[in-house]
N, C-alpha and C positions, 0 to 999 in steps of 0.2 A: 323572808321573801323579798323585802325591799332591797336588802344588800345584794342578793343574787341578781335582781333585775338591774341594779346599778352597775354591777360588775360586767354583766352582759353588754350593757350600753357602752361602757368604757372600752371594752375590748372588741367592739364591733368595728369593721373596716369603715363603715359610713361615718361613725362618730369620730374616728381618728382622722379621716380625710377632711371632714368638716372642720375639726379643730385646727388641722394643719393649714387649711385655707384661711381661716380667721387670723392666725398668728402671722402668716405670710403677708396678708393684706395690712395688718396692723404695724408690723415691724419689718418691712421689706429690706431697708438698708442695713439694719442691725444683723439680720439673718444672712444677707449677702456678705457682710464683713466676716461673720463667723465661718461661713462656708469657704471664703477665700483663705482665712487663717488655717482651716483644716486641710485644704488641698495643698497649699504652699508648705505647711508643716510636714505633710506626708512626702512630698517631693524632696524636701530638704533632708529627709532621712537618708536618701541615696546620694544627694548632691549638697552636702552640708556647707561647701565652700562657695556656693552660688550667692554672690553679694546682692544681686537684684532681688532674689527671692527673700533673702534675709531682711532687706529693707521693707519689702511688701508685707512680710509677716509682722514686723514691728508696727507699721502704720495701720495694719488691719486690726490688731488687738486694740489699739487706741480708738479706732473708728467704731468698733463694736460697743465699747463702753460709752463714748461720748454721744453717739447717735441715739442710743437707747435713752440716755438722760434727756436729750433734746426732745425726743418723741413724747416721753412721759410728761415733760413740762408743757409742751404745746397742747396736749390733750386736756390740760386744765386751764387753758386760756380761751379767749373769745376772738382771737385773731382770725382774719379772713384766710381763705385757702391760699390766696396769692402770697400773703405775708408768711404763712407757714412754709410754703415751698421755697420762698426766698431765703428764709432762715436756714433751711436744709442745704440750699445751694451755697450759702455763705459758709456753713460748717464744712462743706466739701472743699471749698477754696482754701480755707484755713488749714485743713488736713493736708492738702496738696502742697501748700507753701511750706508747712513743717516738714513734709517728706523731702522736698527739694533742698532743705538745709542739711540733710543727712550727708556725711562724707561718703566718698566712693567705697571705702572699706569700713565695715563696722568696727574692726579692731583699732581704728584710728579715733574712736570716740574716747574722750577723756571722761573722768569720773563725773564732772559737772553735767555732761550730756546725758549720761545714764540716769543720774538722779533727776534731771529735768523730765526725762521720759517717764520715769516712775511717778514723779509728782503729778504729771498730767493725767496718767491713768488713775492715780489715787483720787485726784480731784473729780474726775468723771464718775468714779464709783460713789463718792460721797454725794455728788450731785444727783445720782439716781435716788438716794434716800431723801433728798430734799426737793426733788423736782416739782412735785405737786404744790409746794408751799413757797416757791420763789416769789410769786406776786400776790398770793392770797394767804390770809391768816386763818387757816382751818384748824379744827381741834382734833383731828384724827391722825396726827403725825405718828403717835406711838403705835397704833394699830397697823398703819401702813408700813412702818419700819419693821415691825415684828413679822408681818406677812412677807416682806422682801427677804428677810433672813430665813424664814421658814421655807419659802419656795426655793431659795438658792440651795439650802441644805437638802431638800427633796430632790432637786435636779442633780446635784453632785452625787448623792447616794444612788440615784437611779442609774447614772452613767457608770459609777463604780461597779454596781451590781451587774449591769450589762457586760462590762469588761471582764469581770470574773467568770460569768457564765459562758460567754463566747470563748474566752481563753481556755476554760476547761474542756469545751467542745473541741477546740482545735488540738488540744493535748490528747484527747481521746482518739481523734482521727489519726494522729501521729502514732499513738501507742498500739491501737487495734489494727490499723490497716497499713502501717509502715509508710504512710505518706509524710515525707519530711516537711515540716512547717518551719520556715526560717524565723529566726529571732526577730528580725526587723518587722515581720508581719504583726507581732504583738504590739510593738511600739507604734506602728501605723494605726492599728486598731484603737489604741488608747488616745492618740492624737485626734482621730475622727470623733470619738465619743466625747472627749473633754472639750474640744473646740467647736463642735457643731451640735451634736445630739443633746448634751446637757444644757447648753444655752437655749436651744429650741424648746426643751421642756420647761426651763425657767421662764422664758418669755410667754409661753402658752399658759403658764400657771398664774400670771399676774392678772388680777380681775379687770375686766373691761369697764364695768360700771363702778365708778369711784364712789357712788353713793353707798356701796356696801360697807365702806369704812365708816361713814357717818352714822350708820345704824348699828354699828358693832359695839356692843357693850360688854360682851363676855370676855373675861380676863382669865388666862390659864392659871389654875391654882398652883401647879407645880413651879411656876416662876415665882410666885409669892413665897412659897416654902423655901425654895432654893435661895432667894434673895435675902430674906429676913432671918432664916435659920442657919444658913451656911456662909453666904458671901459677905454679908455685913459683919458678923462676928470675926471672920478672918481679917477683914479690913481693919477692924478695931484693934485686934491683936497686933497686926503689922504696924499700925499707927503708934501703938504703945512702945514698940521696939524702937521706932525711929525717934520718938520724943525722948526716950531714955538715953539714946545715943547722943542726941542734941544736948541734954543735960550734962553728959560726960564730957563733951567738948568744952562747955562753959567751965566746968569744974577743973578740968586738967589743962585748959587753955591750949589744946592741940587742935589744929585745923582738921576738918573732915577729909577722908581719903577719897580718891577718884571714883571708887565703886559706889559711893553714897549717891552719886548722881543717878545711876541706873536704878537704885532702890527707890529713890524719891519719885522719879518719872514713872516707874512701874506702879507705885501706889497711886499716883495721880491719874494714870491712864485707866487702871482697873476701877478705881473709885468713880471716875466720870461715867464709865459704862454702867456701873452699878446705879448711879443716880438716874441715868436714862431709863433703866429697867424699872426701878421702883416708883418712878413718877406716876405711872398709871394707877397706882394704888393710893393716890393722895386722898381720895374721898373715903375709901374704906378704912385706911389707917391714918389717924390724925397726926401721928408723930413723923409721917413721911417728910413733911416740909421741914420739920426741926432737924431730922437726920441730914437732909440736904444742906442746911445751913451749917451744921457742925462739920460736915465733910469739907465744904468749901472754906470754912473758917480755918480748919486745920491745915489747909494747903499753904496759906500765906507764910507762916514761920518756916515750913519745910522748903518752900521755894527760895526764901532768903538764905537758908542753910545751903541750898544747892548753889546759889550764886557765890557764897563765901568759899565753898570748896573749889568751885571753878576758878575763882580768882587766884588761888594758890598755884594753878597750872598756867594760867594765862600770863601772869605777871613775869615769870622767868622765861617762859618758852613761846609766848605769843599766841595768836589766834590760829586755830585750824578749823576745818569744816565741821567736825563733830562738836567742838566746843561752841562754835557759833550756833549750831543747830540746837544744842542744849539750852542756850540762852533764849532762842526763839520759842522753844517749847515751854520754858519756864515763864516767859512773858505771857504766852497764850493761856496757861493755867491760871496765872494771876488775873488776867482779864475775865476768865470764866468765874473765878472766885468772887471778884468784886461785883460782877453782873448778878449772880445768883444770891449774893448777900444783900444787895441794896436795891435790886429791881423788884417791883411789885408784880410785874407780868410773869417773869421767869419762863419765857417762851423757849421750849426745847430746841426750836430750829436755830436759835442763836449759836448753839454748839456747832451744828453743821456749817452754817454760814461763816462763822468766824474761823473755823478750821480751814475752809477753802481759801479765805482771804490770806491767812497766815502762810499757808503752803505756797500759794502763788507769789506772795511777796518775798518769801524766803529764797525762792529759786529763780524768779524771773525779774525782780526789781533791779534797777541799776546798781543798787548797793546790796545785792543779794549776798548770802552767807559765803559763797565761794569767792566772789570779788573782794569782799571785806577781808577774808582770811588771807587771800593772796597778796593784797596790798600791804598788810601788816608784816607778813613773812618776807616780802621783797625788801621792805625797809630794814628789817633786822638782818637779812642776808647782806645787804649793802654795807651796813655798819660793821659786821663781823669781818667781811673780806677786806675792807679798808683798814681795819685794825691789825690785820695780819700781812699787810702789804701785798695781798693777792689782787686787790683792786686799787689801781693807782690812776688818778685822773680819769675815772670812769672807763678805764680799759684794763683788761685782765693782764696781770704780770705773771706769766706762768713759768718764770725762772725759779725753780725750786730752791736754789741756794740763797735766794733773796727773801724767801718766806720767813716770817717769824714763826716761832714754835706753834704748831697746831696740834692740839690734843686729839685723842681718839673721840672724845665726846663732841668736840667741835666739828670733826669730820662728819659724824653722824648728824649733827645739827644742820650742816650745809646740805647733806643729802635730803634730809627731811624737808627743808625749806624749798628745795628744788622740786620735790615731789608734790608739795602743796601747790606750787605755781602750776605744775603740769596738770594736776587734777582739776584746777580751775580753768584750764585752757589758756593760761597766761605765761607759759614758759618763754614766750617771745619777749617778755619784759627784759630779760638778761641778754638778748641778742646784741643790742648796741654796745655791750661791753666787749664783744669778741671781734677779732680781726676777720675771722671767717666763721660763718654760721655753719655748724656741722649738719650734714644731711643724714637722714635716718631711713633705713630700709623699711618698707611697709610690709611687715610680717606679723606673726602672732604675738611678738614681743615688742610691738611698736611703742607702747606707752613706757615700758621699762627702758627701752633704748633711747627714748627722748631724754630722760633724766641722765642716763649714763653718758650720752654724747656731750651734754653740757658739762657734766661733772669732770669728764676727761679734758674738755676744752679749757677748764679752769686750771689744768695742770695736775689734777688729782687722778686717782684710780679707784675702782670699786673696792679694792682690797687694801686701801691705804690706812688701815688701822688694825688694831689687834682684835681678833675674834676668838671665841672660846665655846666649848660645849658645856652645858650645864652639868653640875656635879652628878655623878652616878653613885647611887647609894645602894649598898648591899648589906648583908647581915654583919659582916666582919669589918668592912672598911668603906670609905668614901674616896672617890678620886675625881680629878678634874684635869681637862686637857686645855692648854693654851697654845694658840698658834700666832706667832708674831709675823705679820705679813711683811715681806721685804721688797714689795714692788716699787716703793719710793726710793729705795737705796738708803741703807742705814749709814750713820756717820762713822763708818769704819776708819780707824786711823791710817794715815798714809805713811808707810815706813819704807825706806829705801831697801831694795833687794829683798822685799818680803814675798812670801809665797802664801797662796790662799788654799787652805785645805778644805775640801768639800766632801759631801756625802759621808760625814762622820756621825755615827749613831752610837750613843753611849748605852751600855748595859752593865750590870754588875759582873764582877769577876766570878768565874766558876770556882769550884772547890780547890782547883790546882792553881788558881791565880792567873788563868789564861782567858782571854776573850776570844770571840769568834775569829777564826783565821780568814784573812782576805788579802787581796793584792796590794792594798794600801799599806805602806810601811808605818803609817801613823795610826795609833789606836786611841780611842776615846772611851773612858769608862767612868762610872761614878761609884762612890762608896761613902756612906755616912754623910750624905748631902754635900760631898765635895766632888768636884769634877777634875779628872786627871787626863793629861795628854802624854802619851808615851810613844816612843819610836822603836821599831824592831831593829835590833843590831846584833847580828850573828846569833839569832835564836833567842836573844834576851830582849826584855822590854826596858828601855831607858827612859826615866822620867824627864819630861821636857818642861811641863808647866802644870799648875794646879790653881783652883779657885774655890772659895767657900760660897755655897749657894743658899745658905740659910736665910739671909736677908731677902733675897729674891723670892724664895718659896713663901715666906711669911707675908710678903707684900702682895703676891699673887692670890694667895688663898683668902686673905682677909678682905681685900678691897675690890675683888672682881676686876673688871677691865677699865673702869672709869678713870682711875688715877694712874694707870700704867701707860707709858709712852714708848715708842720704838727704841729710844735711847736706853731704856731700862734693860733691853735685851743684850746690850753690848757690855761685856765685863772684861776688865784687865786681869790677866792670869799671872800669878807669881812664877817667875822662871829665872834660871841662871844662864846668862849668855845669850838670852833672847828677849825680844820685846814682843809679847804675845797677847792677843786679844781674842775673845770668844764671842761670837754672835749666835745667840740661841734662836733657832727658827721655830721650834716647838718643844714643849715640855709637858710631861704627864706627872702629876703629883698624887700621892696616896696618903690617906690618913687612917691610922688604925683606930677602930672604935674603942677598944679597951684601953690602949696605952696613950691615945690622943697624940701620937707622934706623926709628924709629916715626913715623908721620904720620897725620893725621886724614883720613878718607875722607868722613865725613858726620856732621852734628850736627843734632838736632832740639831746639829750646830755647824757653823762655819768657823774656821780658825784662821786668823791672820798671824803668821809666824815670820818674824824678821830678826835680823841680827841687831845687837845692841849698838 
């Protein structure tokens, strides 16, 4: 009977209206932000290119998180009403200033701007979990955090359930009555529920009286079972694998691979969350504190292993944003480890507070990870260009015939270095090297065009290196396609009275020794990995030149593209009475699984044919 009475109360209009008024009075700015996000999001479904609405949407999301954190914090302070309103006003000013820094077009944002936006939202979310404890050392952080997660899950599930139910109702109307329901309506419905209804349910579910947490002693048994019977054993097994791998590194003296970083960070992240969860059972389970010390102690050697593996990438290739971020995360985990190993208090809010500090420092400090990476890559780019005579006296020398040999790998390095500068919003560092700074059209490919325009201003081109498709593997054979890009102009020999034969595609001779008939008197074909050039003469094919391609095939198949240069695509052909060179534009090679023999499938080539 009590349950029935409670359900009647919950579903009564008076109760719902009363609850709505309470949450509106308590979180007016947060709800206004969510409503703005919902309305703007729905309008953007039909007007997705409206730049003003896109900027309002972004700032609205950030306002919803940050103003909620501010409100929860102020509820746990004794500041006067004037001070509280002043702080909300200051928060509004800061949001407005941040909004005014947005570019006119959102597609002009570089990666640093998106990451900073994500970092601000992430900081605001973490602040919600820490808000009641900013200025006070209270003992109910675990129960408060658990309630926040629980209420968020409830709000999200409620919104998803409403969406499914209403969508099925609309589908029924469409099916039963033939009333066409546009697809956009479902999308708009989801936006309204996710951006306004679910946040409203979440905010209404947060207890008003904070004393409820102080008196809360009940601890969910399912969390204890899950943590100690499932999560911790899995972490221990994962830790064992990582340590065995570390022993293998020492024994074989081989440095760790790049993927180890993700594995170590994954272990550290899941383990830290696990330590947060089991902390509440410290009184019930005596070994909880010991488990915490073992975990944080195990992190120290793993973070050292992480740094060792990262060094193998940084030393030859320099710093990039992901590598710098890995270092920051590694340092943060080390700080956590030393704090929980040597601190007597072991206050859980140190995890939240230190995370906020590290995130803000990483993305907003003058020496943030983007600026640090960009400076390193700029210096490396300058040294590389100077060594190849592309940069002379701090000015670009885009005369290709004066360039020193630039390998395909170096072309890719230059592109990567320009991309790092662009992601950091510092592509302008190379502008002083150029006589004319290229302008970039503001379109959906703005960021990509930024890099390409500078790359071309250096005298290069997007396709100035060899590219290839990965090998295709089937039951009977494997094959690989190489494409030798010719946009730079290959070093074709200059021969007097030479003719250039184009659009020559080699295939195998048929059973009668004839290739496909076409208007070109010259015919190119291959047989037993040799390339032949013949000329039609009164119905017969006269051999002009030939070349053995076995060395080229083996070099392509074995080494990939890293050691192949455009010059490798130019081959001198043996001929009588002619000086003949072949420029291979693309080649497909096949290897038999059983016989392990490599053979040519197709060749596209240019031929320079000149008199001796």
